[in-house]
Structures are given as C-alpha cells and as structure tokens.
N, C-alpha and C positions, 0 to 999 in steps of 0.2 A: 646455496639457497639465496634467492633474490627476495627482497622485501619492498613493500610500499609503505610510505608514511602518510598518516593523516594528522594534521597539526591544527590546534586551536589555541587561542590565548586571549587574555584580556587586552583591550586597547592599550597600547603603550608598553607592552611587556618587553623588558630589556633582553638583549641577545643572551646575556649570561644565564638568565632564568630559563630561556628556551634551550640553551646548550645543556644545562643540567638535566632538564626533563628528558631530552633526547638521549643523553648518555645512559641515564637510569633505565629508560624504556628499552634501549638496545640490549643492555645487560639482561634485563628480564626476558627478552626474546631469545637470547643466545645469539645475537646478530651483531654485525659491525657496520659502521657507516658506509664502508665500501660495498656492502651488499644492497644498498638502497638503489632501486632502479626508478622510483617514482616518489614524488612528494606532492601533497595537495592540501588545500583548505577550502574555505568558503569565499565566495566573491567579495563579501564584506571585509575580508582581510587582505585583498589584493594590493593594498597600499600600506600594509603593516610593516614598518621598518625592521623590527626584530625578526619576523618570519623571512623577509626578503634577504636580510643579512645572513641568517642561518643557511638558507638555500645557496646563496652566493659563496659562502665559506666552504661548502662541500661540493660546489659545482652542479647542484641540482636545479633543473628547470621546474619551477612550481606550477602546478595546475590549480585553477580556482573554479569551483563548481557553484552554480546557483542554488539557493536554498531549496527550490522545488525539486531539483535533481537529487540533492542529498536526502530530502525527505522521502523519496521513493525507494531508498535502500533499507532493507530490513537489517536492524542492528540489535545486539544483545542488551544495550544499556541506553535506551531512549530517555530523554529528559524533557519534561514539560517546561522547565525553567529555560533551557536552551532554546526550545521552540518559541517561547515568548519573546526572546531577544533577537533570534536570528531567522525565524520562519521555518526551521527544521529541528526535529528532535535530536539530531546528531550531526556534529561537524567532524570530529576526528575519526570516529569509526567508519562513518559513511564515506568520507573522503579517502581513507586508506583502501576500502573495498573497491571504490570506483577507480582510483589511480592504479591499483594493482591489475584490475581487469583491462584497463586501457593500455597498460604496459605490455599486456599479452595480446593486444589487438582485438579485444572484446568490448562491446558496448554495455552489455549487462554486467552489473557489479559482481565481484567475487561473492561466494556464499559466506555468511558470517563465521562459519567454521574455519575460514582462512585466517582469522585474527589470531596472531600469536600474543599480542598485547591488546586487550580490549579497550581500555580507557584509562591510561596512566595519567594521573593528575599530580601536578607539582605546584606548590605555592612557594614562590621565591622569597628570599629575605626582604625583597622590595615590596612584598604584599601582592604581587601580580601572579595570576594563575596561567599555567600552560598545560595543555592536554596533548598527549601523543598516543596514537594507535598505530599498531604495526601489523600488516597483513602479509602472509606468505604468498608469493607470486609464482605459482607453478601451473603449468598447462593441465596437469592431471585434475585440477579443480573443476575443469569444464568437461562435460560429456563430449566424447568424440563422435562425430557424425557417422 
C-alpha cells in the first residue's frame, strides 16, 4: 500500500512535535514511513523549518499547494477557523488527496474516501499543533477509461 501525507502545523512547530504526530497517524493508518510516496502542505508553509526537516529526514520531496487549489478539494472535516487563517477550509486533508492523485499522475484530487486518517491533530508539549492526514494511493480509486 502506498500513501500520501498532508501536513499542517502552527508556525514554528518543532521537528519533534511533527515526528510524534506523524508516527501516531501512521500507526492509526496501519502504514509505515517507507510507504509514503508523496507529502504536501500549503504554500504558506513552504519555508516552515520543521516541515522541511521532517521531509528531509525521510527523503520526501514536499509539494506545496496554493490555498485556492486546496479549497477546491472536497474534504470530510472543513474548518472555518482554518479558512480564516489560510484561505482554505482544509490544509492536511486536501493536501493529502491532491498529493496522492499527483503521485498517480492525475490532476483531480483523490476522493475523500481515500483518506485512511482524516485529520489527526497533535498538540506537542511545546504547545504547538501539528495535523497529519493520510490518503491511500491506489489506481483503483480512479475510474478506468
């Protein structure tokens, strides 16, 4: 099974908090870091040191999507609070669905039923929040021509 990650976090979230959130979400999904074929977040986080360090640690190339692109993806847990701060009602869920589709060579996002972990939230001991969503990346999720 291949999976795609959608990642979100507070500004300045330390790597340790992101690592903890990732490990817990992978356990919930029944997946391992070696099964990750794509990782993504919002363009607002393209310079976030913790996210970049997490991706580098695992050898993942991070993709970053614009708020408008993420906002066009149907998700099970949209948030008006997230929309107020980022311009999209979802970062991690939408990013996982887009990244998973792109890993399969599709422009249209995976359906929300591909989410193995919808919106795993973790607040670290440092008080920072991290969010991880995990989508299954399988070709059968797309109708065959």
